[in-house]
Backbone bond lengths (Angstrom), bond angles and torsions (degrees), N, CA, C in turn:
res aa  C-N    CA-C-N  psi(-1)  N-CA   C-N-CA  omega(-1)  CA-C   N-CA-C  phi
1 M - - - 1.447 - - 1.516 107.94 -
2 S 1.290 118.56 135.31 1.463 121.50 177.62 1.514 109.30 -143.92
3 K 1.321 115.58 154.48 1.459 119.69 177.45 1.517 109.04 -152.60
4 L 1.322 115.78 159.08 1.455 121.35 -178.57 1.516 109.15 -96.08
5 K 1.312 117.06 131.58 1.455 120.68 -179.62 1.517 109.45 -153.28
6 T 1.312 117.51 131.71 1.471 125.30 176.77 1.526 112.25 45.97
7 G 1.327 115.71 39.50 1.456 118.80 173.93 1.515 114.92 82.67
8 F 1.338 118.18 0.41 1.450 120.54 -179.80 1.518 109.44 -118.78
9 L 1.316 116.50 142.00 1.457 120.92 173.44 1.518 107.67 -83.04
10 Q 1.320 116.86 115.81 1.453 120.37 -179.52 1.521 108.65 -86.30
11 V 1.314 115.53 123.32 1.457 120.88 175.52 1.514 106.75 -104.46
12 I 1.312 117.23 114.33 1.452 121.94 -175.34 1.525 109.08 -104.41
13 V 1.332 115.70 125.86 1.454 121.44 179.68 1.518 107.97 -121.45
14 K 1.297 117.99 122.36 1.457 120.98 -178.22 1.521 109.33 -76.92
15 L 1.339 116.90 127.25 1.453 121.22 175.92 1.518 108.68 -81.16
16 S 1.299 116.65 133.16 1.457 120.83 178.23 1.516 109.71 -104.80
17 K 1.322 115.86 158.07 1.460 119.63 178.96 1.519 110.47 -62.39
18 A 1.334 117.30 -34.18 1.457 120.34 -179.59 1.516 111.85 -64.10
19 L 1.324 116.15 -32.13 1.463 120.36 -178.55 1.513 111.18 -58.69
20 F 1.316 117.58 -42.68 1.454 121.60 -177.63 1.531 110.47 -104.63
21 S 1.315 116.59 42.00 1.456 120.09 -177.53 1.518 112.24 -62.90
22 F 1.331 117.09 -21.61 1.464 120.39 -179.39 1.518 111.65 -90.61
23 I 1.333 117.07 -0.57 1.466 121.10 -175.31 1.522 109.76 -116.97
24 L 1.319 116.89 134.32 1.451 121.11 174.10 1.513 109.12 -99.04
25 I 1.317 116.84 122.10 1.454 121.39 177.40 1.526 108.25 -114.89
26 T 1.309 117.43 130.03 1.463 121.92 177.43 1.524 108.85 -127.69
27 P 1.332 119.23 118.79 1.465 125.13 -5.64 1.528 111.32 -72.54
28 A 1.333 116.69 162.88 1.461 120.70 -176.40 1.522 110.49 -78.23
29 V 1.329 115.47 87.97 1.462 121.36 -179.80 1.524 108.26 -117.66
30 W 1.324 117.19 131.03 1.453 121.73 -176.86 1.520 108.94 -117.71
31 G 1.313 117.37 143.62 1.448 119.81 -173.28 1.502 113.47 -130.63
32 D 1.331 115.80 -159.79 1.452 123.67 -178.14 1.516 110.79 -108.68
33 V 1.330 114.77 160.75 1.459 122.41 175.80 1.515 108.50 -118.56
34 H 1.317 116.61 136.32 1.453 122.31 177.67 1.522 108.83 -122.70
35 L 1.329 117.27 125.98 1.463 123.20 178.16 1.526 108.42 -109.56
36 S 1.324 117.41 122.05 1.460 119.69 179.02 1.521 109.67 -67.15
37 Q 1.312 116.10 149.08 1.459 121.82 -177.51 1.521 112.21 -81.28
38 S 1.340 117.20 -26.11 1.462 120.78 -174.26 1.528 110.81 -111.53
39 E 1.326 114.49 165.17 1.466 121.65 175.59 1.535 108.80 -107.07
40 D 1.318 115.55 65.62 1.465 121.45 -174.42 1.522 113.54 -107.00
41 F 1.331 118.90 2.97 1.447 119.58 -164.25 1.522 114.28 -114.42
42 T 1.338 115.49 132.11 1.448 120.30 161.42 1.528 106.53 -70.70
43 Q 1.338 117.69 172.54 1.459 117.50 178.97 1.523 111.27 -64.08
44 E 1.314 117.13 -41.69 1.459 120.24 177.14 1.525 110.80 -63.77
45 G 1.340 116.27 -42.42 1.455 120.14 178.73 1.511 112.13 -65.15
46 A 1.338 117.34 -33.72 1.466 120.48 177.72 1.520 110.18 -64.27
47 G 1.342 116.58 -40.76 1.457 119.35 177.33 1.519 112.14 -63.43
48 E 1.343 116.42 -41.07 1.463 120.42 178.28 1.520 110.86 -64.92
49 Y 1.330 116.43 -40.64 1.463 120.58 178.98 1.525 111.00 -60.87
50 C 1.344 116.42 -44.61 1.463 119.35 179.71 1.519 111.00 -62.04
51 R 1.329 117.18 -43.38 1.466 120.35 -179.46 1.525 111.96 -64.87
52 S 1.352 116.23 -27.40 1.467 119.85 179.57 1.525 112.41 -71.05
53 L 1.332 117.53 -13.10 1.463 120.49 -179.19 1.520 112.38 -73.79
54 G 1.331 116.53 -17.71 1.456 119.11 178.29 1.512 112.23 141.34
55 S 1.303 115.87 178.85 1.454 122.45 -178.11 1.526 111.15 -60.59
56 G 1.307 115.95 131.35 1.459 120.80 176.27 1.512 115.33 87.18
57 W 1.342 117.69 -9.69 1.465 119.40 -179.83 1.529 110.15 -78.96
58 H 1.343 115.14 141.47 1.454 120.63 -178.79 1.523 109.56 -156.74
59 L 1.311 115.67 165.74 1.456 121.73 177.15 1.526 109.26 -69.78
60 M 1.321 116.77 137.38 1.457 121.10 -178.13 1.526 111.01 -73.62
61 S 1.329 116.81 154.05 1.459 121.01 171.51 1.523 109.01 -74.87
62 I 1.314 117.03 160.77 1.467 119.69 -178.00 1.529 110.97 -65.95
63 E 1.327 117.81 -33.48 1.460 119.63 177.84 1.522 111.32 -67.70
64 E 1.335 116.94 -38.33 1.467 120.19 176.86 1.528 110.71 -61.70
65 I 1.340 116.13 -44.83 1.464 119.57 -178.45 1.525 110.40 -64.24
66 Y 1.337 116.26 -46.06 1.464 120.01 -177.49 1.530 111.45 -60.23
67 H 1.332 117.53 -36.47 1.459 120.29 -175.41 1.525 113.62 -88.85
68 L 1.336 117.83 5.37 1.460 118.15 170.40 1.531 109.50 -62.32
69 P 1.325 118.13 152.70 1.468 119.87 -179.65 1.531 111.18 -58.51
70 K 1.304 115.99 149.48 1.464 120.25 179.09 1.527 111.38 -66.61
71 T 1.324 116.42 -14.11 1.466 121.09 176.87 1.533 112.40 -85.50
72 T 1.325 117.51 -2.30 1.469 120.50 178.69 1.532 109.31 -57.25
73 P 1.334 118.81 132.97 1.470 120.67 -174.10 1.527 114.15 -78.66
74 F 1.342 115.99 59.22 1.460 119.95 170.93 1.527 109.69 -64.05
75 N 1.323 117.21 152.13 1.458 119.95 164.06 1.524 106.40 -77.62
76 P 1.338 119.34 115.95 1.462 120.69 -172.88 1.525 114.12 -64.79
77 E 1.329 117.04 -16.62 1.459 119.91 -179.76 1.533 112.07 -93.20
78 H 1.318 117.51 -4.73 1.457 121.48 -178.93 1.522 111.04 -98.47
79 S 1.321 115.85 159.92 1.453 123.24 165.05 1.524 107.52 -111.80
80 Y 1.347 116.55 156.89 1.459 120.84 -173.59 1.531 110.19 -128.74
81 W 1.335 114.87 127.63 1.459 120.20 177.08 1.522 111.23 -67.28
82 S 1.334 115.26 143.98 1.461 121.92 165.59 1.517 108.30 -109.62
83 S 1.316 116.81 178.81 1.465 121.43 178.56 1.525 112.38 -85.37
84 D 1.339 117.58 -8.75 1.462 120.85 -172.52 1.523 112.56 -82.56
85 Q 1.331 114.91 145.25 1.460 122.35 177.25 1.517 110.01 -138.10
86 T 1.333 115.62 161.25 1.461 121.75 171.63 1.515 108.60 -148.71
87 A 1.305 117.03 158.45 1.458 121.38 -179.70 1.525 110.59 -75.25
88 A 1.334 116.05 140.40 1.460 121.20 174.94 1.530 109.49 -71.11
89 D 1.321 116.02 168.04 1.464 120.57 -177.45 1.518 113.01 -71.54
90 N 1.332 116.96 -34.77 1.452 120.48 -170.43 1.519 112.05 -121.96
91 A 1.326 115.73 155.75 1.454 120.69 173.69 1.519 109.33 -69.32
92 E 1.342 116.29 153.75 1.452 120.28 178.26 1.525 110.54 -65.36
93 I 1.321 115.79 144.94 1.456 121.65 -179.51 1.523 109.97 -60.18
94 G 1.340 115.52 134.51 1.457 119.68 176.88 1.509 114.29 86.68
95 T 1.341 117.84 4.41 1.462 119.78 -179.21 1.514 111.87 -112.64
96 G 1.322 118.05 7.55 1.448 120.11 -177.60 1.510 110.75 85.95
97 S 1.324 116.11 -176.33 1.458 119.85 -178.72 1.515 110.61 -90.41
98 Q 1.326 116.24 161.88 1.455 119.95 176.54 1.525 108.49 -61.71
99 G 1.332 116.37 136.61 1.442 120.55 -177.75 1.514 112.52 85.74
100 D 1.326 117.76 -4.91 1.461 121.54 -179.48 1.527 109.14 -136.03
101 G 1.304 115.52 47.91 1.456 120.12 178.09 1.511 114.11 86.85
102 G 1.342 117.06 0.34 1.462 119.36 179.70 1.514 111.18 -75.34
103 I 1.315 115.39 152.37 1.459 121.49 178.80 1.522 108.04 -109.86
104 T 1.313 116.73 119.49 1.453 120.61 178.58 1.517 108.69 -87.28
105 P 1.330 119.19 113.68 1.462 120.52 -178.48 1.523 111.39 -70.91
106 M 1.316 114.99 155.63 1.458 120.97 177.35 1.522 109.51 -100.39
107 L 1.312 115.65 144.44 1.458 122.89 175.31 1.521 108.71 -112.32
108 G 1.329 116.19 144.08 1.451 120.77 -179.75 1.521 111.86 -104.01
109 Y 1.328 115.89 145.85 1.467 121.26 176.98 1.529 109.37 -84.60
110 S 1.325 115.54 134.62 1.464 120.80 177.16 1.520 110.08 -135.15
111 F 1.320 115.03 160.01 1.466 121.97 -177.01 1.516 109.64 -117.71
112 Y 1.336 116.00 130.04 1.461 122.34 177.41 1.528 107.75 -109.99
113 P 1.334 117.86 100.47 1.467 120.33 -169.15 1.520 114.92 -67.61
114 K 1.325 118.41 -26.04 1.464 119.77 -176.66 1.516 111.32 -58.77
115 E 1.329 116.48 -39.38 1.465 120.78 178.93 1.522 111.85 -116.71
116 R 1.342 116.75 5.89 1.461 123.30 -179.94 1.529 111.45 55.01
117 N 1.328 115.12 43.57 1.457 121.43 178.23 1.521 110.78 -94.87
118 I 1.318 115.87 147.11 1.464 122.76 170.58 1.518 107.24 -111.99
119 T 1.326 116.39 118.36 1.460 121.23 -174.72 1.529 109.93 -126.35
120 L 1.336 115.06 167.67 1.454 121.31 176.57 1.512 109.33 -115.90
121 S 1.319 116.10 136.47 1.460 122.25 -176.43 1.526 109.53 -138.50
122 P 1.342 117.23 153.90 1.473 119.29 173.04 1.524 109.65 -62.80
123 G 1.318 116.10 144.91 1.457 121.00 -173.18 1.510 115.11 -62.38
124 W 1.346 117.20 -18.31 1.465 119.42 -179.30 1.527 112.73 -81.60
125 K 1.314 117.39 -10.13 1.466 120.04 179.51 1.524 109.56 -62.08
126 R 1.334 116.93 140.14 1.464 120.74 -176.66 1.530 110.41 -102.11
127 I 1.327 114.33 112.26 1.461 121.12 178.23 1.531 108.26 -138.73
128 S 1.322 117.93 -164.79 1.460 122.02 -175.44 1.532 111.50 -88.52
129 A 1.328 114.59 171.44 1.463 121.75 -179.79 1.521 109.86 -118.35
130 A 1.328 115.69 140.51 1.464 122.49 174.07 1.523 107.47 -117.97
131 C 1.323 116.25 112.97 1.470 121.79 -171.56 1.528 110.35 -115.90
132 T 1.326 115.69 156.37 1.459 121.03 174.35 1.515 109.59 -149.37
133 D 1.328 115.89 157.46 1.460 120.27 172.71 1.523 110.74 -111.45
134 A 1.333 116.58 13.20 1.459 121.37 178.26 1.529 110.27 -79.23
135 I 1.319 116.18 151.72 1.458 120.59 173.72 1.522 108.55 -63.15
136 K 1.327 116.44 135.10 1.455 120.00 -177.91 1.518 109.98 -61.29
137 P 1.338 117.45 124.95 1.466 119.86 -175.78 1.524 112.00 -72.59
138 K 1.306 115.09 151.04 1.457 121.69 174.97 1.517 108.64 -110.18
139 R 1.306 115.88 118.79 1.459 120.76 -178.46 1.529 109.61 -76.57
140 I 1.314 116.08 128.35 1.455 121.96 177.36 1.523 108.52 -102.98
141 R 1.322 116.26 120.57 1.461 121.54 -179.70 1.525 108.69 -112.29
142 D 1.320 116.36 134.77 1.465 121.13 -175.90 1.525 109.88 -135.02
143 Y 1.338 115.89 58.68 1.456 120.02 -179.89 1.527 110.34 -75.61
144 R 1.332 114.86 152.64 1.464 120.54 178.75 1.521 109.06 -138.29
145 I 1.316 115.20 128.90 1.464 120.47 178.29 1.523 108.45 -84.98
146 T 1.337 116.00 123.86 1.460 122.12 178.59 1.523 108.33 -124.29
147 P 1.329 118.53 167.79 1.470 120.16 177.79 1.528 113.06 -60.37
148 E 1.349 117.38 -19.49 1.459 120.95 -176.19 1.517 113.40 -101.84
149 G 1.330 117.36 -1.64 1.455 119.38 179.79 1.514 112.07 144.78
150 I 1.325 115.77 -160.81 1.457 122.08 -179.61 1.515 107.60 -103.80
151 S 1.305 115.85 113.58 1.462 121.22 -177.09 1.524 110.46 -88.61
152 D 1.329 115.35 135.96 1.465 121.93 175.01 1.524 107.31 -120.55
153 P 1.336 117.36 95.15 1.466 120.09 -175.70 1.518 113.67 -58.49
154 Y 1.356 117.92 -31.20 1.459 118.91 -178.61 1.524 111.45 -66.07
155 S 1.339 116.75 -50.73 1.463 119.68 -176.76 1.518 112.55 -80.69
156 G 1.329 117.19 -16.82 1.455 120.17 179.21 1.518 113.56 76.63
157 I 1.339 117.53 26.19 1.465 120.42 178.50 1.523 110.31 -128.98
158 T 1.334 114.89 159.50 1.459 122.84 174.17 1.520 108.43 -117.34
159 W 1.336 116.34 133.77 1.467 121.84 179.41 1.512 109.88 -92.42
160 L 1.319 115.81 137.87 1.454 121.77 179.69 1.532 109.83 -59.58
161 P 1.340 118.31 134.71 1.466 119.12 175.47 1.525 110.94 -56.72
162 L 1.310 116.28 142.79 1.464 120.60 -174.81 1.514 112.38 -60.88
163 D 1.336 116.91 -34.66 1.469 119.92 -177.22 1.525 113.36 -88.69
164 A 1.341 117.05 6.29 1.469 119.69 179.39 1.522 111.77 -73.32
165 T 1.337 116.82 -25.52 1.463 122.59 175.50 1.522 107.36 -136.17
166 D 1.314 117.45 173.26 1.457 121.69 178.19 1.526 108.70 -75.12
167 K 1.326 116.47 110.59 1.468 119.53 -174.26 1.525 112.16 -66.01
168 R 1.324 117.65 -18.08 1.465 120.70 -178.96 1.524 113.17 -85.90
169 S 1.327 116.62 -10.57 1.462 120.42 -177.85 1.525 110.90 -67.91
170 K 1.327 115.83 145.96 1.460 122.52 176.92 1.523 109.34 -124.04
171 Y 1.321 114.88 151.76 1.460 120.95 -176.94 1.522 109.73 -140.07
172 T 1.327 115.72 152.22 1.452 118.65 166.77 1.525 107.51 -69.73
173 Y 1.318 116.47 168.12 1.459 120.10 -177.37 1.526 111.62 -58.27
174 D 1.328 117.55 -48.91 1.464 120.70 -179.07 1.516 111.58 -64.86
175 D 1.329 116.76 -39.88 1.467 119.68 179.03 1.525 111.28 -67.75
176 A 1.346 116.22 -33.72 1.468 119.80 178.26 1.529 110.30 -65.59
177 K 1.327 116.88 -44.19 1.460 120.27 177.70 1.521 110.95 -61.42
178 E 1.324 115.66 -41.20 1.461 120.44 -179.64 1.524 110.65 -67.85
179 M 1.336 117.35 -41.69 1.459 120.57 -178.93 1.519 110.98 -61.05
180 C 1.348 116.47 -47.76 1.459 119.09 179.08 1.527 111.06 -64.37
181 G 1.326 116.46 -42.33 1.460 120.72 -177.98 1.507 113.47 -65.18
182 N 1.324 116.77 -25.88 1.468 120.49 -178.89 1.520 113.08 -86.63
183 L 1.336 117.49 -10.45 1.463 119.98 -179.92 1.532 110.40 -69.80
184 T 1.320 115.28 138.89 1.473 120.75 176.88 1.524 110.77 -127.49
185 L 1.334 117.18 19.93 1.452 121.29 -177.29 1.522 111.43 -57.48
186 Y 1.334 115.46 135.96 1.465 123.52 175.91 1.530 111.78 60.53
187 G 1.337 116.42 22.61 1.455 120.07 178.83 1.510 114.01 69.05
188 R 1.330 116.43 20.52 1.463 121.92 -177.74 1.520 111.52 -104.40
189 S 1.333 115.08 161.37 1.460 122.15 168.71 1.518 107.64 -98.61
190 W 1.342 116.62 135.36 1.463 121.83 -175.56 1.520 110.01 -119.96
191 R 1.321 116.64 156.48 1.464 122.22 -178.04 1.525 109.07 -154.92
192 L 1.342 115.70 170.80 1.456 120.12 171.46 1.530 109.60 -72.64
193 P 1.325 118.98 144.59 1.460 120.50 175.87 1.521 111.54 -74.85
194 T 1.310 116.84 155.22 1.460 120.82 171.48 1.532 108.45 -73.26
195 T 1.329 116.27 168.92 1.468 119.76 177.44 1.520 110.71 -61.48
196 D 1.336 117.14 -44.00 1.460 120.09 -179.90 1.527 111.27 -62.22
197 E 1.325 117.12 -39.34 1.464 120.50 179.60 1.526 111.14 -66.58
198 L 1.326 116.77 -45.34 1.462 119.56 -177.60 1.522 111.38 -70.80
199 Y 1.325 116.70 -42.32 1.463 119.69 176.88 1.529 110.40 -65.96
200 G 1.316 116.57 -26.13 1.455 120.76 -178.73 1.522 113.84 -63.75
201 I 1.344 118.14 -20.96 1.466 119.43 178.85 1.524 111.88 -97.85
202 V 1.348 117.08 -1.87 1.465 119.57 171.48 1.521 108.06 -65.26
203 D 1.321 115.69 133.82 1.464 121.13 -178.38 1.519 108.12 -132.25
204 Y 1.340 116.35 107.67 1.462 121.15 -174.68 1.533 113.04 -74.73
205 S 1.332 117.41 -2.32 1.459 118.35 172.85 1.523 111.09 -78.54
206 F 1.331 116.36 -6.58 1.460 122.95 174.30 1.526 108.96 -119.66
207 T 1.316 117.20 152.55 1.464 120.95 177.04 1.518 110.39 -132.88
208 R 1.326 112.69 144.59 1.471 121.25 173.03 1.528 113.23 46.54
209 P 1.321 120.70 65.29 1.458 127.39 7.30 1.529 112.75 -92.50
210 T 1.336 114.91 158.26 1.463 121.69 179.77 1.528 109.38 -85.93
211 I 1.305 115.22 65.77 1.466 121.55 -177.85 1.519 108.73 -158.90
212 D 1.310 116.42 153.31 1.465 121.01 178.73 1.530 108.05 -79.78
213 M 1.324 115.78 102.61 1.467 120.71 -175.87 1.524 112.35 -69.41
214 K 1.338 117.32 -15.91 1.463 120.30 175.83 1.518 110.33 -58.62
215 Y 1.327 115.99 -34.34 1.459 120.61 -178.45 1.526 112.64 -102.92
216 F 1.328 116.88 -42.49 1.463 119.94 -169.92 1.523 114.05 -101.65
217 G 1.340 117.51 -1.86 1.451 119.90 178.33 1.521 112.03 76.67
218 V 1.326 114.56 -175.83 1.465 120.66 -177.24 1.529 108.97 -86.10
219 M 1.325 115.81 81.88 1.463 119.87 179.41 1.523 109.65 -68.74
220 M 1.317 115.73 154.63 1.455 121.01 178.61 1.529 109.29 -63.74
221 Q 1.308 116.47 141.09 1.467 121.11 178.42 1.532 109.09 -83.89
222 R 1.297 114.22 58.66 1.460 121.95 -175.95 1.528 108.28 -141.71
223 Y 1.331 116.10 -174.56 1.458 120.79 179.03 1.534 110.70 -84.53
224 Y 1.347 114.41 150.95 1.458 123.24 176.55 1.525 108.80 -126.60
225 W 1.342 115.60 142.96 1.462 119.99 179.96 1.528 112.22 -67.68
226 T 1.336 115.52 147.56 1.454 122.43 163.23 1.532 107.42 -114.10
227 S 1.313 116.31 172.47 1.470 120.24 179.45 1.521 112.40 -83.36
228 D 1.329 118.24 -8.29 1.465 121.95 -172.59 1.522 112.02 -88.07
229 S 1.319 115.90 133.78 1.463 122.06 179.01 1.516 110.95 -101.88
230 L 1.333 116.06 143.55 1.461 121.08 169.31 1.518 109.46 -82.13
231 N 1.313 115.55 -40.58 1.469 122.76 177.91 1.520 107.64 -159.89
232 D 1.321 117.26 -166.56 1.466 120.66 -176.67 1.526 113.20 -65.60
233 K 1.326 116.55 -23.19 1.459 119.51 -173.57 1.519 114.74 -109.61
234 E 1.338 117.56 -13.45 1.462 120.59 -176.19 1.524 110.90 -130.65
235 A 1.329 115.32 148.79 1.463 121.56 176.12 1.524 109.07 -134.29
236 Y 1.325 115.39 162.53 1.457 120.35 -177.73 1.527 111.69 -80.20
237 V 1.327 114.37 144.77 1.461 122.48 175.78 1.520 108.42 -132.09
238 V 1.320 115.88 151.65 1.459 122.21 175.86 1.519 108.23 -118.73
239 G 1.321 116.53 132.11 1.460 121.26 -178.37 1.516 111.78 -98.78
240 F 1.318 116.33 139.35 1.457 120.35 -179.10 1.524 113.04 -109.24
241 K 1.327 116.59 12.32 1.458 119.00 169.53 1.524 109.62 -79.47
242 L 1.353 115.27 -48.72 1.463 120.75 -178.10 1.524 113.02 -127.44
243 G 1.334 117.90 -4.05 1.455 120.26 176.12 1.510 114.78 84.28
244 G 1.329 117.65 36.91 1.448 121.67 179.07 1.521 112.53 -95.86
245 I 1.319 115.32 165.73 1.472 122.54 173.36 1.512 107.43 -122.55
246 A 1.330 116.55 130.81 1.460 121.18 -178.50 1.522 108.32 -143.97
247 T 1.310 115.75 -173.91 1.465 121.36 172.61 1.523 108.01 -122.48
248 A 1.322 115.00 152.95 1.463 120.92 -179.93 1.522 108.86 -138.47
249 P 1.335 117.70 149.51 1.463 119.78 174.49 1.529 110.35 -59.11
250 K 1.316 116.89 138.01 1.459 120.59 -176.77 1.532 112.60 -65.28
251 K 1.322 116.79 -18.58 1.464 120.01 178.09 1.522 112.37 -84.63
252 E 1.342 116.30 -8.64 1.466 120.14 179.47 1.526 109.79 -75.82
253 S 1.324 116.75 151.16 1.461 121.51 178.76 1.523 110.03 -93.19
254 V 1.339 115.96 125.09 1.462 122.77 -173.06 1.537 107.90 -138.22
255 H 1.332 116.41 158.11 1.462 121.42 179.94 1.527 111.27 -72.05
256 V 1.349 115.49 164.85 1.472 121.68 -174.85 1.528 110.12 -139.25
257 R 1.331 116.29 141.10 1.470 122.96 168.64 1.521 107.02 -136.37
258 C 1.310 117.47 111.35 1.463 122.23 -173.50 1.531 111.24 -83.79
259 V 1.339 115.05 159.57 1.455 121.50 177.94 1.525 109.39 -131.65
260 S 1.336 114.31 162.48 1.458 121.72 178.29 1.520 108.17 -138.78
261 E 1.337 115.90 147.31 1.465 119.12 177.74 1.528 109.38 -68.89
262 E 1.344 115.00 145.61 1.447 119.69 176.87 1.527 109.48 -62.70
263 I 1.318 115.99 137.97 1.468 121.33 177.37 1.508 108.17 -88.75
264 Q 1.325 114.89 120.02 1.475 120.10 -177.93 1.530 110.76 -78.02
């Protein structure tokens, strides 16, 4: 369903309960998604635009945007603001150092659907808005530490303990796949995680690294390989410094965290 309003083509996508099967919402209320047609918005302006759509409308979180169906009619050449922000590494030039009158600028999370990347940009950048009137979902995490790794009952996988291999080691994409495939720890078969699996343990309530270290340890604040390829020369990586998704040349050396299927 689409309609013309205030100069923008509204693309309405109905959210289904199956879409957010990994999210518990109380009460269970499902809403609509609106994607702006133009790239006219700063992050603050995107939030104002969403609120102008009516009561309850707001800018989507980056996790909500990422988990929309791949059939969602994004403009593949646009990027879309989320409501999420994080502090940049350095104070702004000319404001002094952090802790001494310096101002630490905020960066906003955005989604680039053409390559399904999650990137960080200064809030003044003008891109599109992704809005919803659904109640903001609350992610329920139920990790369990076992002698064989970190179990995630929802996804049905176990993560390799951080100290089982040298966490500082880096591998090319092919070597990473081979390294995980050759592991026989605890009588299990191991593999590289998919992008959804690896991004699934990113937790934006933590920063640098964006993960719950109580369960996953002090992971490197760098990118980690996934099993998913963009093309013959590039594969997807997930970063645990700020929780982004990008692609890297398969010949580049990147960190690895292997997974194993849950044993029934």
